[in-house]
N, CA, C and O atoms as a Maestro MAE file, in Angstrom:
{
 s_m_m2io_version
 :::
 2.0.0
}

f_m_ct {
 s_m_title
 :::
 protein
 m_atom[276] {
  # First column is atom index #
  i_m_mmod_type
  r_m_x_coord
  r_m_y_coord
  r_m_z_coord
  i_m_residue_number
  s_m_chain_name
  s_m_pdb_residue_name
  s_m_pdb_atom_name
  i_m_atomic_number
  :::
  1 25 120.829 143.564 60.321 1 A "UNK " " N  " 7
  2 3 119.655 142.678 59.852 1 A "UNK " " CA " 6
  3 2 119.649 142.747 58.379 1 A "UNK " " C  " 6
  4 15 119.973 143.777 57.787 1 A "UNK " " O  " 8
  5 25 119.284 141.665 57.777 2 A "UNK " " N  " 7
  6 3 119.138 141.551 56.255 2 A "UNK " " CA " 6
  7 2 117.883 140.751 56.046 2 A "UNK " " C  " 6
  8 15 117.422 139.882 56.787 2 A "UNK " " O  " 8
  9 25 117.354 141.257 54.760 3 A "UNK " " N  " 7
  10 3 116.251 140.469 54.330 3 A "UNK " " CA " 6
  11 2 116.432 140.068 52.830 3 A "UNK " " C  " 6
  12 15 117.228 140.661 52.103 3 A "UNK " " O  " 8
  13 25 115.715 139.113 52.438 4 A "UNK " " N  " 7
  14 3 115.889 138.603 51.182 4 A "UNK " " CA " 6
  15 2 114.933 139.203 50.070 4 A "UNK " " C  " 6
  16 15 113.762 139.491 50.317 4 A "UNK " " O  " 8
  17 25 115.531 139.372 48.807 5 A "UNK " " N  " 7
  18 3 114.343 139.825 47.802 5 A "UNK " " CA " 6
  19 2 114.547 138.991 46.495 5 A "UNK " " C  " 6
  20 15 115.577 138.347 46.297 5 A "UNK " " O  " 8
  21 25 113.616 139.037 45.712 6 A "UNK " " N  " 7
  22 3 113.911 138.354 44.339 6 A "UNK " " CA " 6
  23 2 113.478 139.247 43.372 6 A "UNK " " C  " 6
  24 15 112.470 139.910 43.614 6 A "UNK " " O  " 8
  25 25 114.125 139.395 42.206 7 A "UNK " " N  " 7
  26 3 113.694 140.106 40.964 7 A "UNK " " CA " 6
  27 2 113.404 139.252 39.823 7 A "UNK " " C  " 6
  28 15 114.332 138.705 39.226 7 A "UNK " " O  " 8
  29 25 112.073 139.076 39.436 8 A "UNK " " N  " 7
  30 3 111.712 138.373 38.500 8 A "UNK " " CA " 6
  31 2 111.405 139.092 37.189 8 A "UNK " " C  " 6
  32 15 110.551 139.977 37.239 8 A "UNK " " O  " 8
  33 25 112.063 138.791 35.883 9 A "UNK " " N  " 7
  34 3 111.639 139.354 34.823 9 A "UNK " " CA " 6
  35 2 110.864 138.458 33.859 9 A "UNK " " C  " 6
  36 15 111.413 137.485 33.341 9 A "UNK " " O  " 8
  37 25 109.658 138.763 33.628 10 A "UNK " " N  " 7
  38 3 108.789 137.892 32.803 10 A "UNK " " CA " 6
  39 2 109.188 137.659 31.251 10 A "UNK " " C  " 6
  40 15 109.605 136.627 30.727 10 A "UNK " " O  " 8
  41 25 108.937 138.914 30.679 11 A "UNK " " N  " 7
  42 3 109.054 138.967 29.084 11 A "UNK " " CA " 6
  43 2 110.268 139.440 28.623 11 A "UNK " " C  " 6
  44 15 110.791 139.009 27.595 11 A "UNK " " O  " 8
  45 25 110.802 140.398 29.400 12 A "UNK " " N  " 7
  46 3 112.053 141.052 29.090 12 A "UNK " " CA " 6
  47 2 112.687 141.757 30.329 12 A "UNK " " C  " 6
  48 15 112.099 141.772 31.411 12 A "UNK " " O  " 8
  49 25 113.833 142.306 30.150 13 A "UNK " " N  " 7
  50 3 114.613 142.984 31.236 13 A "UNK " " CA " 6
  51 2 113.953 144.157 31.667 13 A "UNK " " C  " 6
  52 15 114.236 144.718 32.725 13 A "UNK " " O  " 8
  53 25 112.865 144.642 30.687 14 A "UNK " " N  " 7
  54 3 112.047 145.832 31.239 14 A "UNK " " CA " 6
  55 2 110.911 145.563 31.967 14 A "UNK " " C  " 6
  56 15 110.290 146.448 32.555 14 A "UNK " " O  " 8
  57 25 110.553 144.244 31.968 15 A "UNK " " N  " 7
  58 3 109.152 143.888 32.552 15 A "UNK " " CA " 6
  59 2 109.574 143.066 33.874 15 A "UNK " " C  " 6
  60 15 109.340 141.857 33.876 15 A "UNK " " O  " 8
  61 25 110.176 143.652 34.985 16 A "UNK " " N  " 7
  62 3 110.664 143.125 36.012 16 A "UNK " " CA " 6
  63 2 109.714 143.576 37.430 16 A "UNK " " C  " 6
  64 15 109.077 144.625 37.531 16 A "UNK " " O  " 8
  65 25 109.799 142.631 38.331 17 A "UNK " " N  " 7
  66 3 109.165 142.808 39.561 17 A "UNK " " CA " 6
  67 2 110.000 142.413 40.606 17 A "UNK " " C  " 6
  68 15 110.612 141.348 40.528 17 A "UNK " " O  " 8
  69 25 110.111 143.254 41.716 18 A "UNK " " N  " 7
  70 3 110.994 143.075 42.837 18 A "UNK " " CA " 6
  71 2 109.946 142.542 43.920 18 A "UNK " " C  " 6
  72 15 108.946 143.220 44.155 18 A "UNK " " O  " 8
  73 25 110.179 141.278 44.609 19 A "UNK " " N  " 7
  74 3 109.465 140.679 45.364 19 A "UNK " " CA " 6
  75 2 110.161 140.379 46.753 19 A "UNK " " C  " 6
  76 15 111.376 140.210 46.851 19 A "UNK " " O  " 8
  77 25 109.362 140.334 47.718 20 A "UNK " " N  " 7
  78 3 109.873 139.940 49.167 20 A "UNK " " CA " 6
  79 2 109.190 138.874 49.956 20 A "UNK " " C  " 6
  80 15 107.980 138.695 49.818 20 A "UNK " " O  " 8
  81 25 109.784 138.282 50.634 21 A "UNK " " N  " 7
  82 3 109.057 137.127 51.377 21 A "UNK " " CA " 6
  83 2 107.967 137.772 52.278 21 A "UNK " " C  " 6
  84 15 108.131 138.864 52.820 21 A "UNK " " O  " 8
  85 25 106.796 136.987 52.403 22 A "UNK " " N  " 7
  86 3 105.787 137.624 53.241 22 A "UNK " " CA " 6
  87 2 105.206 136.349 54.034 22 A "UNK " " C  " 6
  88 15 104.536 135.521 53.417 22 A "UNK " " O  " 8
  89 25 105.449 136.214 55.299 23 A "UNK " " N  " 7
  90 3 106.138 137.316 56.126 23 A "UNK " " CA " 6
  91 2 107.771 137.223 55.787 23 A "UNK " " C  " 6
  92 15 108.352 136.187 55.467 23 A "UNK " " O  " 8
  93 25 108.310 138.397 55.914 24 A "UNK " " N  " 7
  94 3 109.743 138.551 55.875 24 A "UNK " " CA " 6
  95 2 110.575 137.771 56.804 24 A "UNK " " C  " 6
  96 15 110.328 137.824 58.009 24 A "UNK " " O  " 8
  97 25 111.601 137.006 56.320 25 A "UNK " " N  " 7
  98 3 112.551 136.460 57.416 25 A "UNK " " CA " 6
  99 2 113.775 137.421 57.336 25 A "UNK " " C  " 6
  100 15 114.297 137.872 56.317 25 A "UNK " " O  " 8
  101 25 114.135 137.645 58.710 26 A "UNK " " N  " 7
  102 3 115.319 138.408 58.946 26 A "UNK " " CA " 6
  103 2 116.559 137.664 59.329 26 A "UNK " " C  " 6
  104 15 116.521 136.712 60.108 26 A "UNK " " O  " 8
  105 25 117.704 138.122 58.754 27 A "UNK " " N  " 7
  106 3 118.917 137.383 59.122 27 A "UNK " " CA " 6
  107 2 119.855 138.165 59.680 27 A "UNK " " C  " 6
  108 15 119.864 139.324 59.265 27 A "UNK " " O  " 8
  109 25 120.770 137.833 60.624 28 A "UNK " " N  " 7
  110 3 121.719 138.535 61.461 28 A "UNK " " CA " 6
  111 2 122.819 138.986 60.596 28 A "UNK " " C  " 6
  112 15 123.301 140.108 60.753 28 A "UNK " " O  " 8
  113 25 123.284 138.104 59.608 29 A "UNK " " N  " 7
  114 3 124.492 138.477 58.761 29 A "UNK " " CA " 6
  115 2 124.138 138.528 57.384 29 A "UNK " " C  " 6
  116 15 123.143 137.893 57.037 29 A "UNK " " O  " 8
  117 25 124.821 139.215 56.492 30 A "UNK " " N  " 7
  118 3 124.542 138.933 55.108 30 A "UNK " " CA " 6
  119 2 124.838 137.667 54.735 30 A "UNK " " C  " 6
  120 15 124.102 137.180 53.876 30 A "UNK " " O  " 8
  121 25 125.832 136.928 55.208 31 A "UNK " " N  " 7
  122 3 126.419 135.671 54.883 31 A "UNK " " CA " 6
  123 2 125.128 134.641 55.072 31 A "UNK " " C  " 6
  124 15 124.737 133.852 54.212 31 A "UNK " " O  " 8
  125 25 124.583 134.820 56.334 32 A "UNK " " N  " 7
  126 3 123.301 133.855 56.491 32 A "UNK " " CA " 6
  127 2 122.264 134.218 55.540 32 A "UNK " " C  " 6
  128 15 121.642 133.230 55.149 32 A "UNK " " O  " 8
  129 25 121.927 135.191 55.102 33 A "UNK " " N  " 7
  130 3 120.909 135.629 54.151 33 A "UNK " " CA " 6
  131 2 121.201 135.182 52.765 33 A "UNK " " C  " 6
  132 15 120.319 134.812 51.990 33 A "UNK " " O  " 8
  133 25 122.551 135.230 52.457 34 A "UNK " " N  " 7
  134 3 122.989 134.751 51.119 34 A "UNK " " CA " 6
  135 2 122.924 133.227 50.940 34 A "UNK " " C  " 6
  136 15 122.744 132.641 49.873 34 A "UNK " " O  " 8
  137 25 123.089 132.706 52.091 35 A "UNK " " N  " 7
  138 3 123.130 131.171 51.947 35 A "UNK " " CA " 6
  139 2 121.718 130.852 51.929 35 A "UNK " " C  " 6
  140 15 121.379 129.859 51.284 35 A "UNK " " O  " 8
  141 25 120.807 131.558 52.555 36 A "UNK " " N  " 7
  142 3 119.276 131.100 52.334 36 A "UNK " " CA " 6
  143 2 118.601 131.553 51.013 36 A "UNK " " C  " 6
  144 15 117.570 131.049 50.566 36 A "UNK " " O  " 8
  145 25 119.382 132.680 50.373 37 A "UNK " " N  " 7
  146 3 118.958 133.209 48.968 37 A "UNK " " CA " 6
  147 2 119.257 131.923 47.981 37 A "UNK " " C  " 6
  148 15 118.421 131.588 47.141 37 A "UNK " " O  " 8
  149 25 120.329 131.326 48.120 38 A "UNK " " N  " 7
  150 3 120.709 130.281 47.269 38 A "UNK " " CA " 6
  151 2 119.693 129.260 47.192 38 A "UNK " " C  " 6
  152 15 119.310 128.857 46.093 38 A "UNK " " O  " 8
  153 25 119.188 128.776 48.363 39 A "UNK " " N  " 7
  154 3 118.205 127.837 48.480 39 A "UNK " " CA " 6
  155 2 116.989 128.434 47.776 39 A "UNK " " C  " 6
  156 15 116.448 127.840 46.843 39 A "UNK " " O  " 8
  157 25 116.596 129.529 48.200 40 A "UNK " " N  " 7
  158 3 115.345 130.154 47.695 40 A "UNK " " CA " 6
  159 2 115.324 130.329 46.176 40 A "UNK " " C  " 6
  160 15 114.277 130.336 45.529 40 A "UNK " " O  " 8
  161 25 116.547 130.471 45.644 41 A "UNK " " N  " 7
  162 3 116.751 130.621 44.078 41 A "UNK " " CA " 6
  163 2 116.405 129.285 43.587 41 A "UNK " " C  " 6
  164 15 115.556 129.179 42.701 41 A "UNK " " O  " 8
  165 25 116.978 128.268 44.074 42 A "UNK " " N  " 7
  166 3 116.909 126.804 43.701 42 A "UNK " " CA " 6
  167 2 115.357 126.321 43.665 42 A "UNK " " C  " 6
  168 15 114.808 125.753 42.721 42 A "UNK " " O  " 8
  169 25 114.773 126.682 44.922 43 A "UNK " " N  " 7
  170 3 113.440 126.364 44.971 43 A "UNK " " CA " 6
  171 2 112.498 126.973 44.114 43 A "UNK " " C  " 6
  172 15 111.511 126.390 43.663 43 A "UNK " " O  " 8
  173 25 112.846 128.305 43.862 44 A "UNK " " N  " 7
  174 3 111.970 129.046 42.877 44 A "UNK " " CA " 6
  175 2 112.125 128.636 41.544 44 A "UNK " " C  " 6
  176 15 111.166 128.612 40.772 44 A "UNK " " O  " 8
  177 25 113.315 128.298 41.200 45 A "UNK " " N  " 7
  178 3 113.565 127.640 39.786 45 A "UNK " " CA " 6
  179 2 112.809 126.522 39.592 45 A "UNK " " C  " 6
  180 15 112.241 126.409 38.506 45 A "UNK " " O  " 8
  181 25 112.653 125.479 40.606 46 A "UNK " " N  " 7
  182 3 111.871 124.270 40.597 46 A "UNK " " CA " 6
  183 2 110.445 124.700 40.332 46 A "UNK " " C  " 6
  184 15 109.792 124.125 39.461 46 A "UNK " " O  " 8
  185 25 109.966 125.626 41.005 47 A "UNK " " N  " 7
  186 3 108.568 126.123 40.856 47 A "UNK " " CA " 6
  187 2 108.234 126.705 39.614 47 A "UNK " " C  " 6
  188 15 107.111 126.514 39.148 47 A "UNK " " O  " 8
  189 25 109.097 127.411 39.002 48 A "UNK " " N  " 7
  190 3 108.898 128.213 37.753 48 A "UNK " " CA " 6
  191 2 109.087 127.196 36.650 48 A "UNK " " C  " 6
  192 15 108.887 127.596 35.503 48 A "UNK " " O  " 8
  193 25 109.454 125.901 36.840 49 A "UNK " " N  " 7
  194 3 109.645 125.006 35.668 49 A "UNK " " CA " 6
  195 2 108.639 124.772 34.882 49 A "UNK " " C  " 6
  196 15 107.560 124.386 35.332 49 A "UNK " " O  " 8
  197 25 108.864 124.982 33.557 50 A "UNK " " N  " 7
  198 3 107.654 124.967 32.500 50 A "UNK " " CA " 6
  199 2 106.936 126.249 32.397 50 A "UNK " " C  " 6
  200 15 105.991 126.393 31.622 50 A "UNK " " O  " 8
  201 25 107.444 127.331 33.296 51 A "UNK " " N  " 7
  202 3 106.913 128.820 32.991 51 A "UNK " " CA " 6
  203 2 107.929 129.493 32.264 51 A "UNK " " C  " 6
  204 15 109.087 129.167 32.524 51 A "UNK " " O  " 8
  205 25 107.704 130.485 31.291 52 A "UNK " " N  " 7
  206 3 108.578 131.067 30.587 52 A "UNK " " CA " 6
  207 2 108.801 132.445 31.365 52 A "UNK " " C  " 6
  208 15 107.877 133.145 31.780 52 A "UNK " " O  " 8
  209 25 110.114 132.723 31.500 53 A "UNK " " N  " 7
  210 3 110.570 133.822 32.196 53 A "UNK " " CA " 6
  211 2 111.817 134.281 31.793 53 A "UNK " " C  " 6
  212 15 112.611 133.406 31.450 53 A "UNK " " O  " 8
  213 25 112.232 135.577 31.744 54 A "UNK " " N  " 7
  214 3 113.328 136.110 31.140 54 A "UNK " " CA " 6
  215 2 114.567 135.899 32.121 54 A "UNK " " C  " 6
  216 15 115.597 135.340 31.744 54 A "UNK " " O  " 8
  217 25 114.408 136.322 33.226 55 A "UNK " " N  " 7
  218 3 115.461 136.081 34.333 55 A "UNK " " CA " 6
  219 2 114.958 136.166 35.880 55 A "UNK " " C  " 6
  220 15 113.958 136.813 36.192 55 A "UNK " " O  " 8
  221 25 115.688 135.506 36.739 56 A "UNK " " N  " 7
  222 3 115.420 135.489 37.943 56 A "UNK " " CA " 6
  223 2 116.638 135.802 38.903 56 A "UNK " " C  " 6
  224 15 117.632 135.139 38.607 56 A "UNK " " O  " 8
  225 25 116.776 136.528 39.825 57 A "UNK " " N  " 7
  226 3 117.704 136.904 40.725 57 A "UNK " " CA " 6
  227 2 117.320 137.069 42.082 57 A "UNK " " C  " 6
  228 15 116.462 137.889 42.405 57 A "UNK " " O  " 8
  229 25 117.924 136.316 42.917 58 A "UNK " " N  " 7
  230 3 117.546 136.412 44.379 58 A "UNK " " CA " 6
  231 2 118.704 137.104 45.095 58 A "UNK " " C  " 6
  232 15 119.823 136.908 44.621 58 A "UNK " " O  " 8
  233 25 118.604 137.802 46.053 59 A "UNK " " N  " 7
  234 3 119.601 138.595 46.799 59 A "UNK " " CA " 6
  235 2 119.316 139.049 48.101 59 A "UNK " " C  " 6
  236 15 118.244 138.720 48.608 59 A "UNK " " O  " 8
  237 25 120.089 139.735 48.700 60 A "UNK " " N  " 7
  238 3 119.877 140.355 50.134 60 A "UNK " " CA " 6
  239 2 120.209 141.724 50.241 60 A "UNK " " C  " 6
  240 15 121.162 142.198 49.624 60 A "UNK " " O  " 8
  241 25 119.400 142.463 51.070 61 A "UNK " " N  " 7
  242 3 119.665 143.779 51.274 61 A "UNK " " CA " 6
  243 2 119.353 144.152 52.751 61 A "UNK " " C  " 6
  244 15 118.614 143.413 53.400 61 A "UNK " " O  " 8
  245 25 119.801 145.085 53.214 62 A "UNK " " N  " 7
  246 3 119.782 145.691 54.727 62 A "UNK " " CA " 6
  247 2 118.253 145.720 54.904 62 A "UNK " " C  " 6
  248 15 117.489 146.205 54.070 62 A "UNK " " O  " 8
  249 25 117.873 145.150 56.079 63 A "UNK " " N  " 7
  250 3 116.380 145.319 56.373 63 A "UNK " " CA " 6
  251 2 116.108 146.847 56.580 63 A "UNK " " C  " 6
  252 15 116.921 147.661 57.017 63 A "UNK " " O  " 8
  253 25 114.735 147.106 56.163 64 A "UNK " " N  " 7
  254 3 114.318 148.549 56.469 64 A "UNK " " CA " 6
  255 2 114.367 149.312 55.119 64 A "UNK " " C  " 6
  256 15 113.595 150.250 54.924 64 A "UNK " " O  " 8
  257 25 115.370 148.873 54.080 65 A "UNK " " N  " 7
  258 3 115.266 149.271 52.849 65 A "UNK " " CA " 6
  259 2 114.322 149.025 52.090 65 A "UNK " " C  " 6
  260 15 113.774 147.922 52.089 65 A "UNK " " O  " 8
  261 25 113.932 150.096 51.238 66 A "UNK " " N  " 7
  262 3 112.727 149.924 50.138 66 A "UNK " " CA " 6
  263 2 111.451 149.470 50.936 66 A "UNK " " C  " 6
  264 15 111.436 149.137 52.121 66 A "UNK " " O  " 8
  265 25 110.453 149.515 50.131 67 A "UNK " " N  " 7
  266 3 109.089 149.360 50.606 67 A "UNK " " CA " 6
  267 2 108.605 147.847 49.859 67 A "UNK " " C  " 6
  268 15 109.271 147.323 48.966 67 A "UNK " " O  " 8
  269 25 107.651 147.416 50.266 68 A "UNK " " N  " 7
  270 3 107.161 146.156 49.680 68 A "UNK " " CA " 6
  271 2 106.461 146.352 48.427 68 A "UNK " " C  " 6
  272 15 105.478 147.092 48.413 68 A "UNK " " O  " 8
  273 25 106.881 145.740 47.310 69 A "UNK " " N  " 7
  274 3 106.091 146.129 46.089 69 A "UNK " " CA " 6
  275 2 105.126 145.071 45.768 69 A "UNK " " C  " 6
  276 15 104.377 145.192 44.798 69 A "UNK " " O  " 8
  :::
 }
 m_bond[275] {
  # First column is bond index #
  i_m_from
  i_m_to
  i_m_order
  :::
  1 1 2 1
  2 2 3 1
  3 3 4 2
  4 3 5 1
  5 5 6 1
  6 6 7 1
  7 7 8 2
  8 7 9 1
  9 9 10 1
  10 10 11 1
  11 11 12 2
  12 11 13 1
  13 13 14 1
  14 14 15 1
  15 15 16 2
  16 15 17 1
  17 17 18 1
  18 18 19 1
  19 19 20 2
  20 19 21 1
  21 21 22 1
  22 22 23 1
  23 23 24 2
  24 23 25 1
  25 25 26 1
  26 26 27 1
  27 27 28 2
  28 27 29 1
  29 29 30 1
  30 30 31 1
  31 31 32 2
  32 31 33 1
  33 33 34 1
  34 34 35 1
  35 35 36 2
  36 35 37 1
  37 37 38 1
  38 38 39 1
  39 39 40 2
  40 39 41 1
  41 41 42 1
  42 42 43 1
  43 43 44 2
  44 43 45 1
  45 45 46 1
  46 46 47 1
  47 47 48 2
  48 47 49 1
  49 49 50 1
  50 50 51 1
  51 51 52 2
  52 51 53 1
  53 53 54 1
  54 54 55 1
  55 55 56 2
  56 55 57 1
  57 57 58 1
  58 58 59 1
  59 59 60 2
  60 59 61 1
  61 61 62 1
  62 62 63 1
  63 63 64 2
  64 63 65 1
  65 65 66 1
  66 66 67 1
  67 67 68 2
  68 67 69 1
  69 69 70 1
  70 70 71 1
  71 71 72 2
  72 71 73 1
  73 73 74 1
  74 74 75 1
  75 75 76 2
  76 75 77 1
  77 77 78 1
  78 78 79 1
  79 79 80 2
  80 79 81 1
  81 81 82 1
  82 82 83 1
  83 83 84 2
  84 83 85 1
  85 85 86 1
  86 86 87 1
  87 87 88 2
  88 87 89 1
  89 89 90 1
  90 90 91 1
  91 91 92 2
  92 91 93 1
  93 93 94 1
  94 94 95 1
  95 95 96 2
  96 95 97 1
  97 97 98 1
  98 98 99 1
  99 99 100 2
  100 99 101 1
  101 101 102 1
  102 102 103 1
  103 103 104 2
  104 103 105 1
  105 105 106 1
  106 106 107 1
  107 107 108 2
  108 107 109 1
  109 109 110 1
  110 110 111 1
  111 111 112 2
  112 111 113 1
  113 113 114 1
  114 114 115 1
  115 115 116 2
  116 115 117 1
  117 117 118 1
  118 118 119 1
  119 119 120 2
  120 119 121 1
  121 121 122 1
  122 122 123 1
  123 123 124 2
  124 123 125 1
  125 125 126 1
  126 126 127 1
  127 127 128 2
  128 127 129 1
  129 129 130 1
  130 130 131 1
  131 131 132 2
  132 131 133 1
  133 133 134 1
  134 134 135 1
  135 135 136 2
  136 135 137 1
  137 137 138 1
  138 138 139 1
  139 139 140 2
  140 139 141 1
  141 141 142 1
  142 142 143 1
  143 143 144 2
  144 143 145 1
  145 145 146 1
  146 146 147 1
  147 147 148 2
  148 147 149 1
  149 149 150 1
  150 150 151 1
  151 151 152 2
  152 151 153 1
  153 153 154 1
  154 154 155 1
  155 155 156 2
  156 155 157 1
  157 157 158 1
  158 158 159 1
  159 159 160 2
  160 159 161 1
  161 161 162 1
  162 162 163 1
  163 163 164 2
  164 163 165 1
  165 165 166 1
  166 166 167 1
  167 167 168 2
  168 167 169 1
  169 169 170 1
  170 170 171 1
  171 171 172 2
  172 171 173 1
  173 173 174 1
  174 174 175 1
  175 175 176 2
  176 175 177 1
  177 177 178 1
  178 178 179 1
  179 179 180 2
  180 179 181 1
  181 181 182 1
  182 182 183 1
  183 183 184 2
  184 183 185 1
  185 185 186 1
  186 186 187 1
  187 187 188 2
  188 187 189 1
  189 189 190 1
  190 190 191 1
  191 191 192 2
  192 191 193 1
  193 193 194 1
  194 194 195 1
  195 195 196 2
  196 195 197 1
  197 197 198 1
  198 198 199 1
  199 199 200 2
  200 199 201 1
  201 201 202 1
  202 202 203 1
  203 203 204 2
  204 203 205 1
  205 205 206 1
  206 206 207 1
  207 207 208 2
  208 207 209 1
  209 209 210 1
  210 210 211 1
  211 211 212 2
  212 211 213 1
  213 213 214 1
  214 214 215 1
  215 215 216 2
  216 215 217 1
  217 217 218 1
  218 218 219 1
  219 219 220 2
  220 219 221 1
  221 221 222 1
  222 222 223 1
  223 223 224 2
  224 223 225 1
  225 225 226 1
  226 226 227 1
  227 227 228 2
  228 227 229 1
  229 229 230 1
  230 230 231 1
  231 231 232 2
  232 231 233 1
  233 233 234 1
  234 234 235 1
  235 235 236 2
  236 235 237 1
  237 237 238 1
  238 238 239 1
  239 239 240 2
  240 239 241 1
  241 241 242 1
  242 242 243 1
  243 243 244 2
  244 243 245 1
  245 245 246 1
  246 246 247 1
  247 247 248 2
  248 247 249 1
  249 249 250 1
  250 250 251 1
  251 251 252 2
  252 251 253 1
  253 253 254 1
  254 254 255 1
  255 255 256 2
  256 255 257 1
  257 257 258 1
  258 258 259 1
  259 259 260 2
  260 259 261 1
  261 261 262 1
  262 262 263 1
  263 263 264 2
  264 263 265 1
  265 265 266 1
  266 266 267 1
  267 267 268 2
  268 267 269 1
  269 269 270 1
  270 270 271 1
  271 271 272 2
  272 271 273 1
  273 273 274 1
  274 274 275 1
  275 275 276 2
  :::
 }
}
């Protein structure tokens, strides 16, 4: 099972936050998760339009890794 995460860096690459969906969606395969991550990335870019930020990455990891930040 896989879950999605986003890394948003606001002012610089040193000012980053890892975020998870709440409630989290779980995906059977990495491919399913990565397909959903592309859509989430595009949606987040639209939401962030007009907001200054350094970088945004959306990806997938094995469910159960890391804690919610």
